[in-house]
All heavy atoms as a GROMACS GRO file, in nm:
protein
  518
    1ARG      N    1  10.179  12.139   9.991
    1ARG     CA    2  10.058  12.059   9.999
    1ARG      C    3  10.080  11.921   9.935
    1ARG      O    4  10.036  11.820   9.988
    1ARG     CB    5   9.946  12.136   9.931
    1ARG     CG    6   9.816  12.067   9.939
    1ARG     CD    7   9.705  12.154   9.888
    1ARG     NE    8   9.589  12.071   9.871
    1ARG     CZ    9   9.484  12.105   9.803
    1ARG    NH1   10   9.480  12.223   9.744
    1ARG    NH2   11   9.384  12.025   9.791
    2THR      N   12  10.145  11.917   9.820
    2THR     CA   13  10.172  11.790   9.753
    2THR      C   14  10.258  11.699   9.839
    2THR      O   15  10.231  11.579   9.851
    2THR     CB   16  10.240  11.814   9.617
    2THR    OG1   17  10.154  11.895   9.537
    2THR    CG2   18  10.269  11.684   9.546
    3VAL      N   19  10.361  11.754   9.899
    3VAL     CA   20  10.450  11.676   9.984
    3VAL      C   21  10.372  11.613  10.098
    3VAL      O   22  10.387  11.493  10.128
    3VAL     CB   23  10.566  11.763  10.038
    3VAL    CG1   24  10.643  11.693  10.148
    3VAL    CG2   25  10.658  11.804   9.924
    4SER      N   26  10.286  11.688  10.161
    4SER     CA   27  10.204  11.637  10.271
    4SER      C   28  10.111  11.526  10.223
    4SER      O   29  10.096  11.423  10.291
    4SER     CB   30  10.123  11.751  10.332
    4SER     OG   31  10.036  11.703  10.432
    5MET      N   32  10.049  11.545  10.109
    5MET     CA   33   9.957  11.445  10.056
    5MET      C   34  10.030  11.315  10.022
    5MET      O   35   9.981  11.206  10.052
    5MET     CB   36   9.883  11.500   9.936
    5MET     CG   37   9.786  11.611   9.972
    5MET     SD   38   9.706  11.685   9.829
    5MET     CE   39   9.586  11.559   9.792
    6VAL      N   40  10.146  11.325   9.959
    6VAL     CA   41  10.223  11.206   9.923
    6VAL      C   42  10.270  11.134  10.049
    6VAL      O   43  10.262  11.012  10.060
    6VAL     CB   44  10.341  11.242   9.832
    6VAL    CG1   45  10.438  11.125   9.818
    6VAL    CG2   46  10.291  11.284   9.695
    7ALA      N   47  10.320  11.209  10.145
    7ALA     CA   48  10.374  11.149  10.267
    7ALA      C   49  10.269  11.074  10.348
    7ALA      O   50  10.300  10.974  10.413
    7ALA     CB   51  10.439  11.257  10.353
    8THR      N   52  10.143  11.118  10.342
    8THR     CA   53  10.040  11.058  10.426
    8THR      C   54   9.943  10.968  10.349
    8THR      O   55   9.851  10.913  10.409
    8THR     CB   56   9.960  11.168  10.498
    8THR    OG1   57   9.898  11.253  10.402
    8THR    CG2   58  10.051  11.249  10.589
    9ALA      N   59   9.963  10.951  10.221
    9ALA     CA   60   9.872  10.868  10.141
    9ALA      C   61   9.880  10.721  10.181
    9ALA      O   62   9.985  10.671  10.221
    9ALA     CB   63   9.908  10.881   9.993
   10ASP      N   64   9.768  10.652  10.172
   10ASP     CA   65   9.764  10.508  10.198
   10ASP      C   66   9.838  10.430  10.091
   10ASP      O   67   9.899  10.327  10.119
   10ASP     CB   68   9.620  10.458  10.203
   10ASP     CG   69   9.542  10.513  10.319
   10ASP    OD1   70   9.602  10.545  10.422
   10ASP    OD2   71   9.418  10.526  10.305
   11LEU      N   72   9.832  10.478   9.969
   11LEU     CA   73   9.890  10.409   9.854
   11LEU      C   74   9.946  10.512   9.757
   11LEU      O   75   9.882  10.613   9.731
   11LEU     CB   76   9.783  10.326   9.783
   11LEU     CG   77   9.819  10.264   9.649
   11LEU    CD1   78   9.928  10.159   9.665
   11LEU    CD2   79   9.695  10.204   9.584
   12LEU      N   80  10.063  10.482   9.705
   12LEU     CA   81  10.124  10.566   9.602
   12LEU      C   82  10.146  10.481   9.478
   12LEU      O   83  10.213  10.378   9.485
   12LEU     CB   84  10.257  10.623   9.651
   12LEU     CG   85  10.333  10.711   9.551
   12LEU    CD1   86  10.256  10.841   9.525
   12LEU    CD2   87  10.472  10.742   9.603
   13LEU      N   88  10.087  10.522   9.366
   13LEU     CA   89  10.111  10.456   9.238
   13LEU      C   90  10.209  10.542   9.159
   13LEU      O   91  10.184  10.660   9.136
   13LEU     CB   92   9.982  10.439   9.160
   13LEU     CG   93   9.875  10.350   9.222
   13LEU    CD1   94   9.750  10.351   9.137
   13LEU    CD2   95   9.927  10.208   9.238
   14VAL      N   96  10.318  10.482   9.119
   14VAL     CA   97  10.420  10.550   9.038
   14VAL      C   98  10.414  10.484   8.901
   14VAL      O   99  10.454  10.369   8.886
   14VAL     CB  100  10.560  10.536   9.101
   14VAL    CG1  101  10.664  10.608   9.018
   14VAL    CG2  102  10.559  10.586   9.245
   15ILE      N  103  10.362  10.556   8.803
   15ILE     CA  104  10.330  10.492   8.675
   15ILE      C  105  10.406  10.558   8.560
   15ILE      O  106  10.394  10.677   8.536
   15ILE     CB  107  10.179  10.500   8.648
   15ILE    CG1  108  10.102  10.433   8.762
   15ILE    CG2  109  10.144  10.436   8.514
   15ILE    CD1  110   9.952  10.448   8.753
   16GLY      N  111  10.486  10.475   8.491
   16GLY     CA  112  10.551  10.516   8.367
   16GLY      C  113  10.642  10.636   8.377
   16GLY      O  114  10.630  10.729   8.299
   17THR      N  115  10.735  10.636   8.468
   17THR     CA  116  10.826  10.748   8.484
   17THR      C  117  10.971  10.700   8.484
   17THR      O  118  11.000  10.587   8.522
   17THR     CB  119  10.797  10.825   8.614
   17THR    OG1  120  10.888  10.934   8.625
   17THR    CG2  121  10.811  10.737   8.737
   18SER      N  122  11.060  10.788   8.445
   18SER     CA  123  11.202  10.755   8.452
   18SER      C  124  11.252  10.765   8.596
   18SER      O  125  11.352  10.704   8.632
   18SER     CB  126  11.283  10.850   8.364
   18SER     OG  127  11.274  10.983   8.415
   19GLY      N  128  11.182  10.843   8.676
   19GLY     CA  129  11.221  10.859   8.816
   19GLY      C  130  11.347  10.941   8.834
   19GLY      O  131  11.411  10.933   8.939
   20ILE      N  132  11.382  11.022   8.734
   20ILE     CA  133  11.504  11.101   8.746
   20ILE      C  134  11.480  11.251   8.729
   20ILE      O  135  11.572  11.330   8.743
   20ILE     CB  136  11.613  11.055   8.648
   20ILE    CG1  137  11.565  11.064   8.503
   20ILE    CG2  138  11.660  10.914   8.682
   20ILE    CD1  139  11.674  11.037   8.400
   21VAL      N  140  11.358  11.290   8.698
   21VAL     CA  141  11.327  11.432   8.678
   21VAL      C  142  11.273  11.489   8.809
   21VAL      O  143  11.170  11.447   8.860
   21VAL     CB  144  11.225  11.451   8.564
   21VAL    CG1  145  11.190  11.598   8.548
   21VAL    CG2  146  11.279  11.394   8.434
   22TYR      N  147  11.348  11.582   8.866
   22TYR     CA  148  11.310  11.644   8.993
   22TYR      C  149  11.239  11.775   8.969
   22TYR      O  150  11.262  11.838   8.867
   22TYR     CB  151  11.436  11.665   9.078
   22TYR     CG  152  11.482  11.536   9.140
   22TYR    CD1  153  11.558  11.445   9.068
   22TYR    CD2  154  11.445  11.503   9.268
   22TYR    CE1  155  11.596  11.325   9.123
   22TYR    CE2  156  11.483  11.382   9.326
   22TYR     CZ  157  11.558  11.294   9.252
   22TYR     OH  158  11.596  11.175   9.307
   23PRO      N  159  11.149  11.813   9.058
   23PRO     CA  160  11.127  11.763   9.193
   23PRO      C  161  11.033  11.643   9.201
   23PRO      O  162  11.026  11.577   9.305
   23PRO     CB  163  11.069  11.881   9.268
   23PRO     CG  164  10.994  11.957   9.165
   23PRO     CD  165  11.073  11.939   9.036
   24ALA      N  166  10.961  11.610   9.095
   24ALA     CA  167  10.864  11.500   9.103
   24ALA      C  168  10.928  11.367   9.143
   24ALA      O  169  10.870  11.291   9.220
   24ALA     CB  170  10.792  11.485   8.969
   25ALA      N  171  11.046  11.337   9.096
   25ALA     CA  172  11.112  11.210   9.128
   25ALA      C  173  11.137  11.195   9.277
   25ALA      O  174  11.140  11.084   9.330
   25ALA     CB  175  11.243  11.197   9.051
   26GLY      N  176  11.155  11.304   9.348
   26GLY     CA  177  11.180  11.297   9.492
   26GLY      C  178  11.057  11.266   9.574
   26GLY      O  179  11.068  11.229   9.691
   27LEU      N  180  10.939  11.277   9.515
   27LEU     CA  181  10.817  11.253   9.592
   27LEU      C  182  10.807  11.109   9.640
   27LEU      O  183  10.759  11.083   9.751
   27LEU     CB  184  10.694  11.290   9.509
   27LEU     CG  185  10.679  11.439   9.478
   27LEU    CD1  186  10.562  11.461   9.383
   27LEU    CD2  187  10.662  11.520   9.605
   28ALA      N  188  10.850  11.013   9.562
   28ALA     CA  189  10.840  10.872   9.602
   28ALA      C  190  10.920  10.844   9.729
   28ALA      O  191  10.881  10.758   9.808
   28ALA     CB  192  10.887  10.782   9.489
   29THR      N  193  11.028  10.914   9.751
   29THR     CA  194  11.108  10.891   9.872
   29THR      C  195  11.040  10.945   9.997
   29THR      O  196  11.078  10.906  10.107
   29THR     CB  197  11.248  10.956   9.859
   29THR    OG1  198  11.232  11.098   9.847
   29THR    CG2  199  11.323  10.902   9.739
   30LEU      N  200  10.941  11.030   9.982
   30LEU     CA  201  10.870  11.087  10.097
   30LEU      C  202  10.759  10.997  10.147
   30LEU      O  203  10.709  11.014  10.257
   30LEU     CB  204  10.811  11.223  10.059
   30LEU     CG  205  10.910  11.328  10.010
   30LEU    CD1  206  10.835  11.451   9.963
   30LEU    CD2  207  11.008  11.362  10.119
   31HIS      N  208  10.718  10.902  10.065
   31HIS     CA  209  10.606  10.814  10.099
   31HIS      C  210  10.656  10.695  10.180
   31HIS      O  211  10.756  10.632  10.145
   31HIS     CB  212  10.539  10.765   9.970
   31HIS     CG  213  10.420  10.680   9.994
   31HIS    ND1  214  10.302  10.732  10.040
   31HIS    CD2  215  10.401  10.548   9.982
   31HIS    CE1  216  10.214  10.635  10.054
   31HIS    NE2  217  10.274  10.522  10.018
   32HIS      N  218  10.585  10.664  10.288
   32HIS     CA  219  10.629  10.555  10.376
   32HIS      C  220  10.529  10.441  10.384
   32HIS      O  221  10.546  10.349  10.462
   32HIS     CB  222  10.658  10.610  10.516
   32HIS     CG  223  10.764  10.714  10.514
   32HIS    ND1  224  10.896  10.686  10.484
   32HIS    CD2  225  10.758  10.847  10.536
   32HIS    CE1  226  10.967  10.798  10.489
   32HIS    NE2  227  10.886  10.897  10.519
   33GLY      N  228  10.427  10.443  10.301
   33GLY     CA  229  10.328  10.336  10.298
   33GLY      C  230  10.350  10.246  10.179
   33GLY      O  231  10.460  10.236  10.124
   34LEU      N  232  10.244  10.179  10.139
   34LEU     CA  233  10.248  10.089  10.024
   34LEU      C  234  10.264  10.171   9.896
   34LEU      O  235  10.190  10.265   9.872
   34LEU     CB  236  10.119  10.008  10.017
   34LEU     CG  237  10.101   9.916   9.897
   34LEU    CD1  238  10.208   9.807   9.896
   34LEU    CD2  239   9.963   9.854   9.898
   35SER      N  240  10.364  10.134   9.817
   35SER     CA  241  10.386  10.202   9.689
   35SER      C  242  10.409  10.098   9.580
   35SER      O  243  10.475   9.998   9.601
   35SER     CB  244  10.505  10.298   9.697
   35SER     OG  245  10.621  10.230   9.738
   36ILE      N  246  10.350  10.125   9.465
   36ILE     CA  247  10.360  10.033   9.352
   36ILE      C  248  10.408  10.112   9.231
   36ILE      O  249  10.346  10.209   9.190
   36ILE     CB  250  10.225   9.968   9.320
   36ILE    CG1  251  10.170   9.893   9.442
   36ILE    CG2  252  10.237   9.874   9.200
   36ILE    CD1  253  10.026   9.847   9.426
   37GLU      N  254  10.519  10.066   9.176
   37GLU     CA  255  10.569  10.126   9.052
   37GLU      C  256  10.527  10.038   8.935
   37GLU      O  257  10.545   9.916   8.939
   37GLU     CB  258  10.721  10.137   9.053
   37GLU     CG  259  10.775  10.192   8.922
   37GLU     CD  260  10.925  10.183   8.909
   37GLU    OE1  261  10.984  10.085   8.954
   37GLU    OE2  262  10.982  10.276   8.851
   38ILE      N  263  10.472  10.099   8.832
   38ILE     CA  264  10.436  10.028   8.710
   38ILE      C  265  10.521  10.087   8.599
   38ILE      O  266  10.506  10.203   8.562
   38ILE     CB  267  10.286  10.045   8.676
   38ILE    CG1  268  10.199   9.995   8.791
   38ILE    CG2  269  10.253   9.971   8.547
   38ILE    CD1  270  10.053  10.030   8.776
   39ASN      N  271  10.614  10.007   8.548
   39ASN     CA  272  10.709  10.055   8.449
   39ASN      C  273  10.778   9.934   8.386
   39ASN      O  274  10.824   9.846   8.459
   39ASN     CB  275  10.813  10.145   8.516
   39ASN     CG  276  10.870  10.248   8.424
   39ASN    OD1  277  10.850  10.243   8.304
   39ASN    ND2  278  10.942  10.342   8.480
   40PRO      N  279  10.788   9.927   8.255
   40PRO     CA  280  10.854   9.811   8.193
   40PRO      C  281  11.001   9.796   8.233
   40PRO      O  282  11.053   9.685   8.239
   40PRO     CB  283  10.843   9.838   8.043
   40PRO     CG  284  10.748   9.948   8.026
   40PRO     CD  285  10.738  10.020   8.157
   41GLU      N  286  11.066   9.906   8.262
   41GLU     CA  287  11.208   9.905   8.300
   41GLU      C  288  11.222   9.960   8.442
   41GLU      O  289  11.143  10.043   8.485
   41GLU     CB  290  11.288   9.996   8.205
   41GLU     CG  291  11.275   9.962   8.059
   41GLU     CD  292  11.348   9.835   8.021
   41GLU    OE1  293  11.451   9.806   8.083
   41GLU    OE2  294  11.300   9.766   7.929
   42ALA      N  295  11.326   9.917   8.511
   42ALA     CA  296  11.356   9.975   8.642
   42ALA      C  297  11.384  10.124   8.624
   42ALA      O  298  11.435  10.167   8.521
   42ALA     CB  299  11.476   9.906   8.703
   43SER      N  300  11.345  10.202   8.725
   43SER     CA  301  11.362  10.346   8.715
   43SER      C  302  11.441  10.398   8.835
   43SER      O  303  11.482  10.321   8.921
   43SER     CB  304  11.225  10.415   8.711
   43SER     OG  305  11.168  10.417   8.841
   44GLY      N  306  11.454  10.529   8.840
   44GLY     CA  307  11.525  10.592   8.950
   44GLY      C  308  11.454  10.582   9.083
   44GLY      O  309  11.512  10.611   9.187
   45VAL      N  310  11.326  10.540   9.083
   45VAL     CA  311  11.252  10.525   9.208
   45VAL      C  312  11.217  10.380   9.239
   45VAL      O  313  11.155  10.352   9.342
   45VAL     CB  314  11.123  10.611   9.209
   45VAL    CG1  315  11.157  10.758   9.203
   45VAL    CG2  316  11.029  10.571   9.098
   46SER      N  317  11.259  10.287   9.157
   46SER     CA  318  11.226  10.146   9.180
   46SER      C  319  11.268  10.097   9.318
   46SER      O  320  11.195  10.024   9.384
   46SER     CB  321  11.291  10.058   9.073
   46SER     OG  322  11.241  10.088   8.946
   47ALA      N  323  11.384  10.138   9.361
   47ALA     CA  324  11.438  10.090   9.489
   47ALA      C  325  11.358  10.138   9.610
   47ALA      O  326  11.361  10.073   9.715
   47ALA     CB  327  11.583  10.132   9.503
   48VAL      N  328  11.286  10.248   9.598
   48VAL     CA  329  11.211  10.299   9.713
   48VAL      C  330  11.065  10.255   9.712
   48VAL      O  331  10.993  10.277   9.810
   48VAL     CB  332  11.220  10.454   9.726
   48VAL    CG1  333  11.362  10.498   9.744
   48VAL    CG2  334  11.155  10.522   9.609
   49CYS      N  335  11.020  10.191   9.605
   49CYS     CA  336  10.882  10.143   9.598
   49CYS      C  337  10.870  10.005   9.662
   49CYS      O  338  10.962   9.923   9.654
   49CYS     CB  339  10.834  10.138   9.453
   49CYS     SG  340  10.811  10.303   9.382
   50THR      N  341  10.756   9.980   9.724
   50THR     CA  342  10.730   9.850   9.787
   50THR      C  343  10.729   9.738   9.683
   50THR      O  344  10.784   9.631   9.705
   50THR     CB  345  10.594   9.852   9.860
   50THR    OG1  346  10.588   9.968   9.944
   50THR    CG2  347  10.575   9.728   9.942
   51HIS      N  348  10.664   9.765   9.571
   51HIS     CA  349  10.653   9.666   9.463
   51HIS      C  350  10.683   9.734   9.330
   51HIS      O  351  10.647   9.850   9.310
   51HIS     CB  352  10.512   9.607   9.455
   51HIS     CG  353  10.468   9.538   9.578
   51HIS    ND1  354  10.512   9.414   9.614
   51HIS    CD2  355  10.384   9.579   9.677
   51HIS    CE1  356  10.457   9.379   9.728
   51HIS    NE2  357  10.379   9.478   9.769
   52ALA      N  358  10.745   9.661   9.240
   52ALA     CA  359  10.768   9.708   9.105
   52ALA      C  360  10.704   9.608   9.009
   52ALA      O  361  10.733   9.489   9.015
   52ALA     CB  362  10.918   9.720   9.076
   53VAL      N  363  10.616   9.657   8.924
   53VAL     CA  364  10.547   9.574   8.826
   53VAL      C  365  10.609   9.603   8.690
   53VAL      O  366  10.590   9.712   8.636
   53VAL     CB  367  10.395   9.603   8.825
   53VAL    CG1  368  10.325   9.518   8.720
   53VAL    CG2  369  10.335   9.582   8.963
   54PRO      N  370  10.685   9.508   8.635
   54PRO     CA  371  10.756   9.533   8.509
   54PRO      C  372  10.667   9.514   8.386
   54PRO      O  373  10.684   9.421   8.309
   54PRO     CB  374  10.870   9.431   8.512
   54PRO     CG  375  10.814   9.317   8.590
   54PRO     CD  376  10.721   9.378   8.692
   55MET      N  377  10.569   9.604   8.374
   55MET     CA  378  10.475   9.597   8.263
   55MET      C  379  10.446   9.738   8.213
   55MET      O  380  10.472   9.836   8.284
   55MET     CB  381  10.343   9.532   8.306
   55MET     CG  382  10.354   9.387   8.348
   55MET     SD  383  10.197   9.321   8.413
   55MET     CE  384  10.094   9.325   8.266
   56ARG      N  385  10.389   9.747   8.094
   56ARG     CA  386  10.344   9.876   8.042
   56ARG      C  387  10.222   9.921   8.124
   56ARG      O  388  10.142   9.839   8.170
   56ARG     CB  389  10.307   9.863   7.896
   56ARG     CG  390  10.429   9.833   7.808
   56ARG     CD  391  10.395   9.819   7.661
   56ARG     NE  392  10.331   9.941   7.612
   56ARG     CZ  393  10.213   9.944   7.549
   56ARG    NH1  394  10.148   9.833   7.525
   56ARG    NH2  395  10.162  10.058   7.509
   57ALA      N  396  10.210  10.051   8.140
   57ALA     CA  397  10.102  10.108   8.221
   57ALA      C  398   9.965  10.065   8.170
   57ALA      O  399   9.877  10.032   8.248
   57ALA     CB  400  10.114  10.259   8.223
   58ALA      N  401   9.946  10.065   8.038
   58ALA     CA  402   9.817  10.030   7.980
   58ALA      C  403   9.777   9.886   8.011
   58ALA      O  404   9.658   9.854   8.017
   58ALA     CB  405   9.818  10.052   7.829
   59GLU      N  406   9.874   9.800   8.032
   59GLU     CA  407   9.846   9.660   8.063
   59GLU      C  408   9.822   9.638   8.212
   59GLU      O  409   9.731   9.565   8.250
   59GLU     CB  410   9.962   9.572   8.017
   59GLU     CG  411   9.985   9.574   7.869
   59GLU     CD  412  10.119   9.514   7.829
   59GLU    OE1  413  10.208   9.500   7.913
   59GLU    OE2  414  10.131   9.481   7.710
   60ALA      N  415   9.904   9.696   8.297
   60ALA     CA  416   9.901   9.668   8.440
   60ALA      C  417   9.804   9.755   8.520
   60ALA      O  418   9.742   9.707   8.615
   60ALA     CB  419  10.040   9.683   8.499
   61THR      N  420   9.789   9.879   8.482
   61THR     CA  421   9.711   9.973   8.564
   61THR      C  422   9.564   9.932   8.582
   61THR      O  423   9.514   9.935   8.695
   61THR     CB  424   9.721  10.116   8.508
   61THR    OG1  425   9.859  10.151   8.500
   61THR    CG2  426   9.649  10.215   8.597
   62PRO      N  427   9.492   9.893   8.477
   62PRO     CA  428   9.351   9.858   8.498
   62PRO      C  429   9.331   9.746   8.602
   62PRO      O  430   9.241   9.756   8.686
   62PRO     CB  431   9.303   9.814   8.359
   62PRO     CG  432   9.393   9.888   8.265
   62PRO     CD  433   9.527   9.889   8.334
   63ALA      N  434   9.412   9.643   8.596
   63ALA     CA  435   9.397   9.532   8.692
   63ALA      C  436   9.428   9.577   8.834
   63ALA      O  437   9.362   9.536   8.930
   63ALA     CB  438   9.488   9.416   8.653
   64ILE      N  439   9.528   9.662   8.851
   64ILE     CA  440   9.562   9.711   8.984
   64ILE      C  441   9.452   9.802   9.037
   64ILE      O  442   9.411   9.790   9.154
   64ILE     CB  443   9.699   9.782   8.982
   64ILE    CG1  444   9.809   9.678   8.960
   64ILE    CG2  445   9.723   9.861   9.110
   64ILE    CD1  446   9.946   9.736   8.937
   65VAL      N  447   9.400   9.890   8.955
   65VAL     CA  448   9.290   9.977   8.998
   65VAL      C  449   9.167   9.894   9.032
   65VAL      O  450   9.102   9.918   9.134
   65VAL     CB  451   9.259  10.083   8.890
   65VAL    CG1  452   9.130  10.158   8.922
   65VAL    CG2  453   9.375  10.180   8.877
   66ASP      N  454   9.136   9.794   8.953
   66ASP     CA  455   9.020   9.707   8.982
   66ASP      C  456   9.040   9.637   9.117
   66ASP      O  457   8.946   9.627   9.196
   66ASP     CB  458   9.001   9.602   8.872
   66ASP     CG  459   8.945   9.660   8.744
   66ASP    OD1  460   8.897   9.776   8.747
   66ASP    OD2  461   8.952   9.592   8.640
   67ALA      N  462   9.160   9.588   9.145
   67ALA     CA  463   9.188   9.521   9.272
   67ALA      C  464   9.172   9.616   9.390
   67ALA      O  465   9.119   9.580   9.496
   67ALA     CB  466   9.327   9.460   9.270
   68ILE      N  467   9.218   9.739   9.373
   68ILE     CA  468   9.205   9.838   9.480
   68ILE      C  469   9.058   9.869   9.506
   68ILE      O  470   9.012   9.872   9.621
   68ILE     CB  471   9.281   9.968   9.442
   68ILE    CG1  472   9.432   9.942   9.441
   68ILE    CG2  473   9.245  10.082   9.537
   68ILE    CD1  474   9.512  10.052   9.374
   69LEU      N  475   8.982   9.890   9.401
   69LEU     CA  476   8.839   9.920   9.418
   69LEU      C  477   8.764   9.803   9.479
   69LEU      O  478   8.676   9.822   9.565
   69LEU     CB  479   8.778   9.958   9.282
   69LEU     CG  480   8.830  10.089   9.222
   69LEU    CD1  481   8.772  10.109   9.081
   69LEU    CD2  482   8.798  10.207   9.311
   70GLU      N  483   8.798   9.683   9.441
   70GLU     CA  484   8.734   9.564   9.496
   70GLU      C  485   8.765   9.550   9.645
   70GLU      O  486   8.678   9.516   9.725
   70GLU     CB  487   8.780   9.438   9.420
   70GLU     CG  488   8.712   9.312   9.466
   70GLU     CD  489   8.561   9.310   9.441
   70GLU    OE1  490   8.514   9.370   9.344
   70GLU    OE2  491   8.489   9.247   9.521
   71ALA      N  492   8.888   9.577   9.684
   71ALA     CA  493   8.928   9.568   9.825
   71ALA      C  494   8.858   9.671   9.912
   71ALA      O  495   8.836   9.648  10.030
   71ALA     CB  496   9.079   9.583   9.837
   72ARG      N  497   8.820   9.782   9.854
   72ARG     CA  498   8.753   9.890   9.930
   72ARG      C  499   8.603   9.865   9.948
   72ARG      O  500   8.539   9.935  10.023
   72ARG     CB  501   8.775  10.024   9.863
   72ARG     CG  502   8.919  10.067   9.872
   72ARG     CD  503   8.932  10.214   9.846
   72ARG     NE  504   9.065  10.258   9.882
   72ARG     CZ  505   9.094  10.327   9.991
   72ARG    NH1  506   8.998  10.357  10.075
   72ARG    NH2  507   9.216  10.364  10.016
   73ARG      N  508   8.548   9.766   9.879
   73ARG     CA  509   8.403   9.737   9.890
   73ARG      C  510   8.372   9.664  10.018
   73ARG      O  511   8.439   9.601  10.082
   73ARG     CB  512   8.357   9.655   9.772
   73ARG     CG  513   8.358   9.736   9.647
   73ARG     CD  514   8.301   9.658   9.533
   73ARG     NE  515   8.329   9.734   9.412
   73ARG     CZ  516   8.309   9.689   9.293
   73ARG    NH1  517   8.262   9.569   9.274
   73ARG    NH2  518   8.335   9.762   9.188
   0.00000   0.00000   0.00000
């Protein structure tokens, strides 16, 4: 069920992960839409994400969530 949800999601947020612990790390490679990684350092999934935001989650996530909610109005 998780694989199906990730693969068909409109947006995938990958927040604060090393991207090397499986099976969770493999989920980002299944997503083919817009994906945003929020992480101060490059991770094991940085290369498969559409965008990488090199910031701490607490700093970047609120602004990204606000932008998403605003776009949906």
